[in-house]
C-alpha positions as semicolon CSV with decimal commas, in nm:
position;residue;x (nm);y (nm);z (nm)
1;A;5,439;0,035;5,967
2;S;5,539;0,074;6,332
3;I;5,604;-0,298;6,375
4;H;5,794;-0,313;6,046
5;R;6,015;-0,024;6,161
6;I;6,088;-0,175;6,503
7;E;6,131;-0,537;6,396
8;S;6,357;-0,498;6,092
9;G;6,410;-0,129;6,014
10;F;6,170;-0,158;5,718
11;G;6,353;-0,463;5,592
12;A;6,711;-0,354;5,660
13;L;6,746;-0,655;5,893
14;N;6,536;-0,888;5,679
15;D;6,820;-1,138;5,646
16;E;6,903;-1,143;6,017
17;I;6,789;-1,417;6,257
18;S;6,714;-1,300;6,610
19;T;6,849;-1,477;6,918
20;A;6,501;-1,627;6,960
21;G;6,503;-1,754;6,602
22;A;6,268;-1,494;6,451
23;V;6,312;-1,417;6,082
24;G;6,207;-1,183;5,804
25;H;6,058;-0,837;5,768
26;M;5,823;-0,878;6,065
27;Q;6,045;-1,114;6,266
28;F;5,821;-1,419;6,291
29;L;5,913;-1,736;6,478
30;P;5,888;-2,025;6,229
31;E;5,604;-2,194;6,417
32;T;5,404;-1,870;6,433
33;W;5,466;-1,805;6,064
34;N;5,343;-2,156;5,979
35;A;5,017;-2,074;6,155
36;Y;4,959;-1,717;6,032
37;G;5,173;-1,662;5,720
38;V;4,996;-1,529;5,412
39;D;5,073;-1,561;5,040
40;A;4,983;-1,198;4,972
41;N;5,154;-1,172;4,631
42;H;5,004;-1,500;4,505
43;D;5,335;-1,654;4,399
44;G;5,247;-1,989;4,554
45;R;5,469;-1,943;4,862
46;T;5,431;-1,793;5,208
47;D;5,765;-1,622;5,258
48;P;5,848;-1,420;5,574
49;H;6,133;-1,255;5,380
50;D;5,889;-1,116;5,121
51;P;5,753;-0,781;5,248
52;A;5,402;-0,833;5,109
53;D;5,368;-1,178;5,265
54;A;5,526;-1,069;5,595
55;I;5,316;-0,756;5,642
56;H;4,990;-0,934;5,559
57;G;5,097;-1,220;5,785
58;A;5,151;-0,975;6,071
59;A;4,807;-0,828;6,012
60;N;4,659;-1,178;6,016
61;Y;4,835;-1,259;6,343
62;L;4,731;-0,930;6,506
63;R;4,369;-0,979;6,405
64;A;4,372;-1,332;6,546
65;S;4,517;-1,189;6,868
66;G;4,240;-0,935;6,920
67;A;4,304;-0,638;6,694
68;P;4,148;-0,397;6,620
69;G;3,924;-0,435;6,926
70;D;4,216;-0,477;7,166
71;W;4,533;-0,335;7,019
72;Y;4,724;-0,351;7,344
73;G;4,651;-0,718;7,391
74;A;4,726;-0,800;7,028
75;L;5,060;-0,620;7,036
76;F;5,153;-0,778;7,367
77;T;5,085;-1,118;7,208
78;Y;5,313;-1,021;6,919
79;N;5,594;-0,938;7,163
80;N;5,540;-0,997;7,536
81;A;5,679;-0,667;7,665
82;D;5,507;-0,348;7,780
83;W;5,789;-0,135;7,639
84;Y;5,732;-0,293;7,297
85;V;5,361;-0,210;7,301
86;D;5,439;0,148;7,407
87;E;5,691;0,189;7,126
88;V;5,461;0,048;6,858
89;L;5,176;0,272;6,969
90;L;5,405;0,574;6,981
91;W;5,524;0,525;6,623
92;A;5,170;0,446;6,511
93;G;5,068;0,787;6,644
94;L;5,348;0,961;6,458
95;Y;5,269;0,776;6,134
96;G;4,895;0,787;6,174
97;D;4,788;1,116;6,013
98;V;4,861;1,029;5,653
99;G;4,809;1,333;5,437
100;E;4,784;1,586;5,719
101;S;5,026;1,873;5,683
102;A;5,223;1,984;5,986
103;D;5,282;2,357;5,992
104;A;5,538;2,373;6,269
105;V;5,852;2,443;6,069
106;T;5,878;2,578;5,717
107;V;6,194;2,633;5,517
108;E;6,252;2,846;5,213
109;C;6,447;2,645;4,957
110;S;6,663;2,869;4,743
111;G;6,840;2,596;4,553
112;E;7,165;2,781;4,614
113;G;7,287;2,588;4,917
114;L;7,323;2,707;5,275
115;A;7,474;3,050;5,248
116;G;7,656;3,235;5,521
117;G;7,955;3,022;5,615
118;R;8,042;2,667;5,707
119;V;7,756;2,453;5,837
120;D;7,777;2,285;6,178
121;L;7,708;1,924;6,077
122;S;7,674;1,823;6,442
123;R;7,342;2,007;6,467
124;A;7,006;1,921;6,314
125;V;6,655;2,064;6,292
126;R;6,333;1,878;6,221
127;V;6,149;2,032;5,923
128;Y;5,785;1,973;5,827
129;E;5,719;2,205;5,533
130;P;5,706;2,228;5,237
131;Q;5,612;1,865;5,177
132;T;5,700;1,860;4,810
133;Y;5,980;1,775;4,569
134;A;6,217;2,018;4,402
135;T;6,443;1,986;4,099
136;V;6,816;1,985;4,161
137;P;6,970;2,214;3,898
138;A;7,126;2,016;3,614
139;R;7,468;2,174;3,674
140;W;7,495;1,960;3,992
141;G;7,422;1,636;3,805
142;A;7,711;1,400;3,732
143;Y;7,580;1,362;3,378
144;G;7,427;1,707;3,342
145;Q;7,089;1,566;3,441
146;A;6,824;1,734;3,659
147;E;6,723;1,510;3,951
148;Q;6,444;1,545;4,206
149;F;6,499;1,578;4,581
150;D;6,296;1,661;4,890
151;A;6,250;2,039;4,877
152;R;6,331;2,075;5,249
153;L;6,672;1,919;5,190
154;L;6,760;2,084;4,859
155;D;6,987;2,347;5,015
156;N;7,150;2,080;5,235
157;L;7,223;1,871;4,928
158;I;7,369;2,157;4,727
159;Y;7,584;2,258;5,024
160;V;7,726;1,904;5,038
161;L;7,782;1,891;4,662
162;S;7,959;2,225;4,653
163;Q;8,166;2,197;4,972
164;Y;8,288;1,845;4,901
165;H;8,324;1,878;4,522
166;L;8,075;1,604;4,446
167;R;7,817;1,558;4,173
168;L;7,477;1,391;4,199
169;I;7,429;1,054;4,033
170;Q;7,080;0,989;4,168
171;G;6,836;1,177;4,386
172;R;6,475;1,064;4,401
173;S;6,372;0,758;4,201
174;D;6,293;0,961;3,891
175;P;6,404;1,101;3,652
176;G;6,696;0,872;3,744
177;S;6,661;0,495;3,759
178;P;6,397;0,353;3,999
179;S;6,518;0,274;4,350
180;E;6,327;0,168;4,660
181;T;6,583;0,339;4,886
182;H;6,546;0,676;4,711
183;G;6,167;0,696;4,676
184;H;6,125;0,974;4,935
185;G;6,393;1,194;4,780
186;T;6,595;1,204;5,102
187;A;6,898;1,005;4,981
188;A;7,169;1,096;4,734
189;D;7,420;0,890;4,539
190;M;7,724;1,103;4,457
191;A;8,064;1,080;4,289
192;P;8,360;1,321;4,272
193;E;8,347;1,630;4,055
194;P;8,579;1,590;3,752
195;G;8,937;1,660;3,852
196;Y;8,893;1,555;4,216
197;G;8,981;1,225;4,382
198;W;8,771;1,007;4,613
199;D;8,965;1,074;4,933
200;Q;8,938;1,453;4,911
201;T;8,565;1,440;4,832
202;A;8,360;1,132;4,927
203;L;8,587;1,004;5,203
204;R;8,613;1,351;5,359
205;L;8,232;1,383;5,358
206;A;8,181;1,033;5,498
207;E;8,420;1,097;5,787
208;D;8,267;1,439;5,858
209;L;7,928;1,267;5,888
210;G;8,058;1,014;6,142
211;W;8,143;0,722;5,911
212;T;8,458;0,518;5,974
213;R;8,608;0,223;5,793
214;G;8,534;0,014;6,101
215;C;8,158;0,068;6,062
216;G;8,153;0,060;5,683
217;G;7,985;-0,280;5,667
218;S;7,675;-0,130;5,829
219;G;7,679;0,240;5,744
220;E;7,407;0,300;6,004
221;R;7,362;0,346;6,377
222;P;7,461;0,201;6,617
223;A;7,769;0,076;6,433
224;C;7,838;0,425;6,295
225;D;7,822;0,729;6,524
226;L;7,657;0,946;6,259
227;V;7,567;1,314;6,299
228;P;7,203;1,374;6,400
229;A;7,062;1,470;6,059
230;I;7,199;1,164;5,878
231;A;7,040;0,817;5,871
232;N;7,300;0,627;5,671
233;V;7,630;0,657;5,486
234;Y;7,708;0,369;5,249
235;Y;8,063;0,378;5,120
236;D;8,367;0,147;5,129
237;G;8,294;-0,192;5,283
238;F;7,915;-0,183;5,233
239;E;7,818;-0,501;5,046
240;G;7,472;-0,395;4,926
241;H;7,604;-0,083;4,759
242;G;7,460;-0,125;4,409
243;E;7,634;-0,076;4,079
244;G;7,888;0,193;4,001
245;D;8,131;0,365;4,237
246;H;7,953;0,621;4,454
247;I;7,886;0,738;4,809
248;H;7,527;0,711;4,933
249;V;7,407;0,957;5,200
250;G;7,055;0,940;5,343
251;W;6,897;1,203;5,567
252;Q;6,679;1,114;5,868
253;C;6,308;1,123;5,788
254;A;5,968;0,977;5,871
255;C;6,016;0,740;5,578
256;T;5,850;0,409;5,496
257;Y;6,052;0,304;5,187
258;G;5,923;0,001;4,998
259;G;5,848;0,180;4,669
260;D;6,029;0,364;4,393
261;T;5,800;0,671;4,396
262;L;5,654;0,782;4,727
263;A;5,488;1,089;4,874
264;P;5,718;1,325;5,068
265;A;5,785;1,218;5,427
266;E;5,599;1,398;5,707
267;W;5,928;1,540;5,838
268;V;6,296;1,538;5,762
269;M;6,604;1,623;5,966
270;A;6,826;1,891;5,812
271;F;7,149;2,074;5,884
272;P;7,058;2,424;6,004
273;S;7,191;2,724;5,816
274;P;7,512;2,874;5,957
275;A;7,317;3,163;6,111
276;E;7,077;2,923;6,284
277;G;7,363;2,707;6,407
278;E;7,555;3,002;6,551
279;A;7,247;3,133;6,727
280;A;7,175;2,791;6,875
281;A;7,533;2,747;6,993
282;A;7,537;3,091;7,154
283;G;7,212;3,040;7,341
284;S;7,112;2,796;7,613
285;S;6,792;2,611;7,684
286;E;6,533;2,807;7,882
287;I;6,294;2,515;7,936
288;L;6,360;2,160;8,055
289;V;6,087;1,901;7,994
290;V;6,121;1,571;8,179
291;G;5,874;1,311;8,060
292;D;5,781;0,962;7,942
293;S;5,655;0,819;7,611
294;L;5,398;1,099;7,579
295;S;5,681;1,351;7,585
296;V;5,865;1,143;7,326
297;G;5,567;1,194;7,096
298;T;5,524;1,561;7,189
299;R;5,894;1,645;7,152
300;P;5,908;1,710;6,773
301;F;5,626;1,963;6,798
302;L;5,775;2,134;7,105
303;E;6,113;2,158;6,932
304;A;5,956;2,283;6,611
305;E;5,782;2,568;6,796
306;L;6,038;2,649;7,065
307;G;6,362;2,551;6,890
308;D;6,669;2,555;7,112
309;R;6,475;2,722;7,392
310;V;6,360;2,376;7,499
311;T;6,540;2,057;7,602
312;V;6,324;1,745;7,619
313;N;6,451;1,452;7,826
314;A;6,195;1,178;7,765
315;E;6,202;0,802;7,805
316;R;5,936;0,536;7,759
317;S;5,782;0,386;8,075
318;R;5,947;0,647;8,300
319;S;5,779;0,692;8,639
320;S;5,766;1,015;8,838
321;S;6,023;0,887;9,087
322;A;6,263;0,806;8,801
323;G;6,211;1,157;8,671
324;L;6,352;1,303;8,992
325;A;6,692;1,156;8,913
326;V;6,685;1,336;8,578
327;L;6,607;1,667;8,749
328;R;6,899;1,624;8,985
329;T;7,148;1,572;8,703
330;E;7,006;1,779;8,415
331;L;6,888;2,103;8,576
332;D;7,116;2,388;8,479
333;S;7,025;2,745;8,394
334;E;6,670;2,677;8,275
335;E;6,396;2,913;8,386
336;V;6,107;2,667;8,349
337;V;6,082;2,297;8,438
338;A;5,797;2,086;8,296
339;F;5,758;1,769;8,503
340;D;5,543;1,577;8,254
341;L;5,513;1,246;8,440
342;G;5,256;1,033;8,617
343;T;5,116;0,813;8,339
344;N;5,336;0,521;8,448
345;D;5,266;0,565;8,820
346;D;5,037;0,329;9,013
347;A;4,687;0,480;9,042
348;G;4,643;0,275;9,358
349;R;4,933;0,459;9,525
350;P;4,876;0,830;9,457
351;A;5,090;0,921;9,759
352;V;5,398;0,811;9,564
353;L;5,321;1,060;9,287
354;A;5,239;1,330;9,543
355;E;5,581;1,285;9,703
356;S;5,754;1,294;9,364
357;L;5,576;1,617;9,277
358;R;5,669;1,773;9,611
359;R;6,033;1,685;9,559
360;A;6,024;1,810;9,199
361;R;5,893;2,140;9,331
362;E;6,186;2,156;9,574
363;L;6,442;2,071;9,307
364;A;6,300;2,338;9,076
365;G;6,378;2,602;9,339
366;D;6,290;2,950;9,213
367;R;6,207;2,820;8,866
368;C;5,852;2,794;8,741
369;L;5,732;2,432;8,756
370;V;5,474;2,302;8,506
371;V;5,294;1,980;8,597
372;A;5,062;1,785;8,366
373;T;4,749;1,584;8,428
374;I;4,733;1,241;8,268
375;N;4,481;1,069;8,047
376;K;4,438;0,698;8,108
377;R;4,185;0,465;8,264
378;G;4,161;0,501;8,641
379;D;4,359;0,826;8,646
380;G;4,134;1,007;8,897
381;P;4,347;0,964;9,214
382;L;4,665;1,064;9,031
383;N;4,510;1,369;8,872
384;R;4,380;1,488;9,207
385;V;4,729;1,506;9,356
386;I;4,859;1,680;9,040
387;R;4,585;1,942;9,052
388;D;4,627;1,989;9,427
389;L;4,997;2,065;9,389
390;A;4,936;2,314;9,107
391;A;4,658;2,490;9,297
392;G;4,833;2,503;9,632
393;T;5,194;2,580;9,539
394;P;5,330;2,917;9,423
395;N;5,512;2,944;9,091
396;T;5,350;2,623;8,963
397;E;5,144;2,600;8,644
398;L;4,901;2,325;8,541
399;F;4,900;2,173;8,194
400;D;4,560;2,003;8,203
401;W;4,607;1,741;7,932
402;H;4,320;1,534;8,071
403;A;4,083;1,823;8,007
404;I;4,186;1,894;7,647
405;A;4,260;1,543;7,514
406;H;4,004;1,445;7,250
407;A;3,913;1,088;7,159
408;E;3,980;1,148;6,790
409;G;4,338;1,245;6,872
410;L;4,409;0,933;7,081
411;L;4,508;0,583;6,987
412;V;4,297;0,285;7,089
413;D;4,476;0,252;7,423
414;G;4,326;0,590;7,521
415;T;4,665;0,716;7,643
416;H;4,896;0,766;7,348
417;S;4,815;1,003;7,063
418;T;4,810;1,033;6,689
419;S;5,047;1,294;6,545
420;A;4,756;1,542;6,543
421;G;4,700;1,463;6,911
422;Y;5,066;1,516;6,994
423;R;5,059;1,847;6,807
424;E;4,758;1,953;7,017
425;R;4,936;1,830;7,329
426;A;5,243;2,040;7,249
427;A;5,026;2,348;7,197
428;G;4,866;2,298;7,538
429;E;5,201;2,247;7,708
430;I;5,344;2,560;7,544
431;E;5,042;2,759;7,665
432;A;5,105;2,638;8,021
433;I;5,474;2,728;7,993
434;A;5,378;3,075;7,871
435;G;5,182;3,122;8,194
436;C;5,502;3,109;8,397
């Protein structure tokens, strides 16, 4: 799933040919496909543009390259870049706990829309619960029909329908017609309410969500500068729009697509209620976390627990020295700084990390500084300098990730985590922050 997401956006770029000549769902070079392609659907052809063939072909290639015994090596063979391996493993961790319920954020779905004023569409919150489907009241249906939608987004949907005078043509794949792009119940096809025109309804919504006519052929990032909660807006100029005039709006989610009826996604991004938005705008972040790919994975769970109290600035493959530049530019009025770096430093040169930590302590000033141990092969010299700084420096707390990381919560590289591992990691980091 991770490779499918990165290579083609779950098939969105299936028809594109990369600059290197790679094609299809899993972006195979023709010569590699000839060697490892699979006829998974038994139609007599091995077709890289068919998702079943492409996904099984990727599995065949990975296995021949060393998986599952050596995932890092197999993924590096698939694409010769460390950043690529890191990104695949990160998404694998986030996708990995199929069926496990995250309890970080829960919303009550009234089915009455987001009450309390106009919603700030420029803000978004990640929501984990309840992972179920709800029925959109029939009065919002374009044909008087009751459609299904992700329960966490029901109030968002009704707010959009009511504020923009739209009616729902299709929500989830049933009871409407089957659709692979609606299977998670996070996308809506809509048309104007009787008596209203397209420009005052659908066009107004599209533009409020960041869509422009110039990006209409894509409807997605990066062509469209969409608001954070929204994944796609398909309207005028989008060639794969389907039958019947409508506007399609899809919310961000941990979605896999590829089927007309699917289980609810692990999380969705939603517009906050007006009260939540006003509170967030009035407040400022109390905690700044500067990290690498581990912080990328931990971020959703930190944000779910701490909300707008925390700002996470994380980037894959970031070293401790690179993190100092972030501190210089991003530090503002925060009370706590978590310098969650070191995994990408050279274990043979612990003095470099020691100097970065010393300078981070200086940049933090009177703020509490949280530093984190790392969990990877050969991490002993690096962890010693991290622990020494925490033990010997006032107003510095230790988040001892190395001590609490469990094998069952880690991926095969021993460094990155499953989503359960990242949830545990966030809990440990929050505990260290609370010690400030």
